[in-house]
N, C-alpha and C positions, 0 to 999 in steps of 0.2 A: 451428767452433762459430757456432751460429747466434748471431745478433748484431741480428737485425730486433726490432725496436719497435713497439706498437698506435699510432696517431694519428700527430700529426706530429714531426716531427724539430725540437727543440728547439736554440740553443747552449746552452753551460754560463751559469750565473749563480754568482754567488758567493752568493747567497740561494736555492740550490734546499734541498731536502731531504739531509741526508747519510746516509741510508740510504736503501735500496731500498723499494720497497712499492708500492702501490697507487697509479699515475702516471695515475687522471683529471682532475684538478687539471690535467693539462696542456694537453687536450682542452678543459676549462671555459675558461682563461685563453686558448687560440688563438683559439675562435671568439668568445669576448666581445669580445677582440682587433680580429677580422678586421669585426666588425662596425663596432666604431667609428673603423678605418681608413677604410672603406668611407663612412662617414659622414660624414667628416674631408671628403674628397676629392672629392664632391658640393659641400658646405658652398663647400668654395672653387674650385670651378669655378661655384655659384653667384654667389658675391660677384664672381668676376673680369669673369661676362658682364652684373652689375649695373652694372660699374666701367665697361665697355664702352660700355653702353647709356646711363648718364647715369641712372642710378637709386639711389636712399638704398640700403643694405641692410649693417643691422652685424648683427656673430656673434662670443661670442668661443667657440664650439665648434670653430671650422677648425684651427686649429692641435694643440690641445691633443688633441680625436679620433685626430688621424695619430699624434704622437708616443703618447700614450696605447695606442693599439691597436697599436703598432710593438711596444713593450715587453711589452706584454702577450702578443703571439704570438711571444716570444721566450723568454717563459715567465720573466717576472720577478714574481716573489710580493711583493718591496717595490712594485712599482709597483701589485699589486692590492688590497693595501692603503690607497696611497694617490689611487688612483681611484675607489675604492668608497668612503673618506670623503669624497672632492670630491663625487662622485654624490650620496650621503645631503643633504649640505648643501643642493646646486642643489634636490633635491626639495623638501626643507622648506621651503627661502625661496623658492622659485616658486609653491609651497603654501599657502605664508604668504599672498603677493602679492594670491594671488589673494580671502581674503577682506578684506585690508586698504586694497587697492583702490576701493572702492565709498564707502569714508570719505575719501577722498581728491580723489575726480574726482564731482561733485555729479550724483546719477540722473538730472537733465534732462539735461546734457551729454552724459553717455551714451547714451540714450533717443535723443537724436538723433542723435549718431554711429553707432549702429547702423540708425537710420532711411532715412539718408544717406551709408552707405556700401553699395556695389556688393555685390550676393552673392558676387559670385566673392569677391571680397576678403574678406567676411568668412568662407566657406568657405574660404579658404586658410590663414588666421591661424589659425580652428578647428583644421583637421588639422595644422597645424607646431604649435602650443599641445599636442595631445593627445596626437601624435607627440614631443616632446620630453619630456615626461612620463611616459612611457610608453619612453622607451629608459633615461632615467636612474632610475627602477625596475628595469627589466631586469635593467642593469649591476649595481645593489646587490645587486640578488636574485644574480643568477650569481657575481660575488665574493664573497660570505657563504654560499658553499654551504659544506658540511662537510668537504669532500674538499680545497677550498682553504685554509680553516680549519688541518685538521688538517699541511697541507702544511708552510702557515708555522709552525706551531709545533712541526713536524721541525728545519723549516729556522733555529730559534733567535728565530724573529720575536714580537713580543708580541702578542697582540692585543687590538683595539681595539675603544674601546665605542662603538659608533654614534647611542648616546642626547647622545654629545657635539656632533656635527655636528651632529645634527638642530635638537637644541637654540640653537646659533651658527646655521645658517639661521634659525629662526624669531628670533631676535633681532637678527640683523641687519637682516632684514627690517622690523621691527616700527622700530627706530631709523631706517631710513633715510628709511621713511613719515611717520616723525614729524617730520625734518629740511624733505622735500620739506613737508608739511603747514605747518609754521610757516614758511617761505619762501615759498609760494602764497598765504599769507594774511596777511602780514606790511603792515605802511607799504609797502613797495617796490611790493608785488602791488598797493594798494589804490589808489596815485600809480597805473599805467600801465593800470588801470580804467576811472581818470575819463581820463585821456586820449585810450584810445579809447573811450570815452563821449561825451566834446565831438565826435569826427567821426562816429562815427555814430547818435547818438541814444537816445534811451531805447527804441525798436522792437526792439531787441537786447538778452540778453542777456552777461554778461561773464565770463570765468574766465581767471586769470593761470596758464599751463600751463610758464612758466620765466623765470630772473631772475638775471641775473649783473650784478658790480660789479665796475668796477677802479680803484684808487684813484691817481691818481699826482699830486703837486705841491700837495696840500690840496683837489686836488679828485677829486669821485669821480663815476663815468659808468656809468649803469644801461643794460641791455637786455633787456630784455622781450617776452617773445610770448603776447599776450593771444587767446586763442580767444571771436571774435565768435560770437554765433548766436540764432536764433529755431528755429520748428517748422519753416523750410525753407527755412533757409539756414546757413551754418558757414562762416568763413574764420579764416585765421591771421593775425592783425597784427602787425607788430613793432612795438615801442614803444622809442624810446630820447632820455635826455634827463642832463641832468649836477646834480650838485649841492654847492655854490652854479652856479644857472643862469648859464648862457653868454647871451652878447647877444643871439642869437638869438631863446633862451626868454624873453628877460623882454618885457615889453607894451611898452617903449621900444624895444628891439628889434625888434619884431613890424611 
């Protein structure tokens, strides 16, 4: 008896279709998972290299991509639905962020950042951003192919409405942006900018980019980062103070 099959050999899964038929979905899952697996490994390698060189690096793709890729390569239709859902949510949130961010960061600060940023840094950021969005769109499209959807239905898995993660992604971005905008334009942010202004004077412009607070024993300690900039210079200035002020912060303690 001929037992050969076309496409990659998959391990048995409890979410596979109970009936035979066209198994093109196996190839789709395998190839999509292979891409995610490779991307995850590359991202981990870059992260390790940055840690060794003492450079900052942040990514939430690496481990997720490796695990998701492995499950897809094994032919898990349940994982296909979950990964597609996350991809659509992430893509909608990222696209919404590109529209919301200009409302949070002043345009003149964005303009100065672009002017002072080395061209290779800007190029790498642009390439990584476009590549990330393209990867999310590609994964969502591949896992939404009719072959995969039919296989999920044959396996008794319900069809997911992708409008749900799309709306959640946009709402999440809007809520987060609103919270950030409120925090960076509140009383604490204005106080941080005033402290920085006392150090650098009126020849610079000021924008708080980070505020954190810790409340212990009736006293609140604030940490903030203020971007101090003009048309030719930009720097990140840390600011710290307590409320009520400590002896070192009061005029009598200076």
